[in-house]
N, C-alpha and C positions, 0 to 999 in steps of 0.2 A: 662698230659706235667706240665703243668703249676707248679702244687700241688708238682710233682717231683722235680721240683727245687727249690722249696721251702722250701721242709726236710731239700735241700741239703746246701742248705742259710745256718737255721737257726742252722745246725752241724757243717757249718766250721765255723759259728758267734761264737758258745761255743767253738771249737777249739782254732780262734784265740782269742777270749777274756780269756782263761785260761793263754796264752802268755802274753798275751800286756793289766791286769787288770788296769793298770794306760795309759794306750795309747790307751782309747777307740776309739777319732776321727780316729786313723788311722784302725781299724777295722769297724770302719763305715764305713768309705772309701772306705775299699777293699769289701767288704760287698757288696755299690751301685756300684760297679764296677762289679763284679760276675751277679748282679741282671737283671745292665744294659746287660749286653753279651744275657744270659738269655733269654729277653726282643725284645734284637735283632733278635737273629735265632729263634721263636719264630714267630714274626712280618715276615719274609724274607722266613719263610716256611709256611705261611697261604697266602702268597703276593702271590707265587708263583704256590700254589695251583687254587687260586682264578683267574690267569690268563693262567688257561690251560684252567677251563671249562670254561669259558668267551663267549665265541663264540657257546659251546655245542649245543641249536640248532637253530643255523643261518638259516639254510635250515625249520627249519620250519618260519620263518620271511620270508625269498626270495618268499615262494612260499606261503603266503601269503599278501606281496607284487604283484605278481607278477599273484593272482588271481585277486588283484582290481583293476589291470589296466588290462587286461583283460574278464573281463565281466565286468554288467549292474547291477544295485544298489541290481535290484530285484532278482539279482539271486539267489540258495540256492545251496551250498557247506555240502558235509556227509565226515567228517574228523574224524580219533579217537585225535585230539589236535583241541577240538572243541574253547576251549578258546582261545589260542593263534592266530586259524581261525580266529576266529570270529575281534579278534583285529587288526591282522594285514591287514584282508583284507575288513574286515565290508560291510558283505554278512550276514548272518543270515546262521548258519552253525548245523548240528547237528551230534551227534554221536553214529558211531556205530559200538561201544566199545563193543565187549561182546557179541553180534549178531549172531548168525549161519544163514549159507548163505540164508535162506526161509526168515528171518524176513533181511534181506541187502534187497532182491526184491521187498519183501512188504514198506522199507521205500522209495528206489526208487519209486514206483509206485505212492508214496502217493504225497510223498514233490516233486519229478519230480529236483533232483538238476543237473544243469550243468557239476560242476566236482565233485570228490573223491578224496581224497587225503592219501595215505596210505606211512607213516612211521616208518622203520626201530630203528627210535626214542624212540619209546611209544612203553609200556610192551603191551603182549599180542597179537600178529599179532595173529589174524585167520589163520589156517591153515585152512580154503576154498579158499584162498588166496597165498596161499604158494604153488603148482605152482598155479594159477585161474583153475577153471571149463570151458570147453567151452564153457554150459551161459554168465560167466560175460569176458570171452575175445571179444564174440559181444557186449557187450555192454559196457564195459571200455578200449579207446582208447587209451595209451596212448599215450602225448603230452608234457608233461615237466619232467624233472629228476635232480635229484641232487646228487653227490658222494662226497665220506667221503675222496679221493685220487685222485692225479691231474691227477692221469693214464684215472681216472675216467673208472675205473674197478668194483664199491664195489658201488651199486647207495646206498642213504639211503633214499628217499623219489621218491616218484612219484607221479605227477598230471594226474588223468586218465577225459576224457573227456565221460561221459553217451551217448547215442548212446542208445532212452529210445522209440526208438521203435523196440527194439529189445529186452526188459526189458519180463521173464517169468510174464504171470497171477503169481501174487499171492492178496492174501486176507487187503484188509489195516491194518494198524494198527495204537494203538494210538499214533502218533507224539510226544503229551507232554512229553512223556519216555522220547524220544533220544533228546528232545530239547538242547540250548550249555549249559545249564546249572543244565544235569544229571551228576553227581558223578558215575564214572563207579569204581566199589568196588574189580568189579570179575576181573577184570587185574593184573594179578600177576603175569605169566609167562613169562623171556628173550623174545628178539627176535634176529632171527640169524641176521649177516649182508647179504649183500644181491652181491650176481654176476649176471653176463648180461646173463649168463644158464637159474638164476631162480631169477626172479627181487625180486618176494620175499618167 
């Protein structure tokens, strides 16, 4: 937008200068006024966009802080937002992004997490979580939810407590592949927003 504004200012400057060759100061003054108006509109637009997105991931922050208050220092968390959850919860967090259900259960059996956090804010919502399989429903017990709306009809994030006594036996995995600093490049599909009848 700024280059277009600049081109318009140059054209306007040429137009005004052709009429006011002897009054350059007036032409410069008019150009400065137009430039100032253009900068103000650009700033106002950018500021409004920033304010709208200021709290866009606040639910992940709140979930991380909730986990910190409701867990012990040695507890492990699974989340597709591992960096944010690690930062706010101060707990070791593993990512399960890009895994299938078998790999997910393998990771649960190996690292024994206390909580699993699932969020519609992250891309690549696993298909096996929408809706959860019968095995998942036995293992993941929803204990806390955050919503997008005041009516609390659109869930955006759920914290599940893990019941380790009900996990199916799977093969161990190399958990260093899924530790917090893993980059999941295969998370590209958008996820649906959630309703109560289909939590994810």
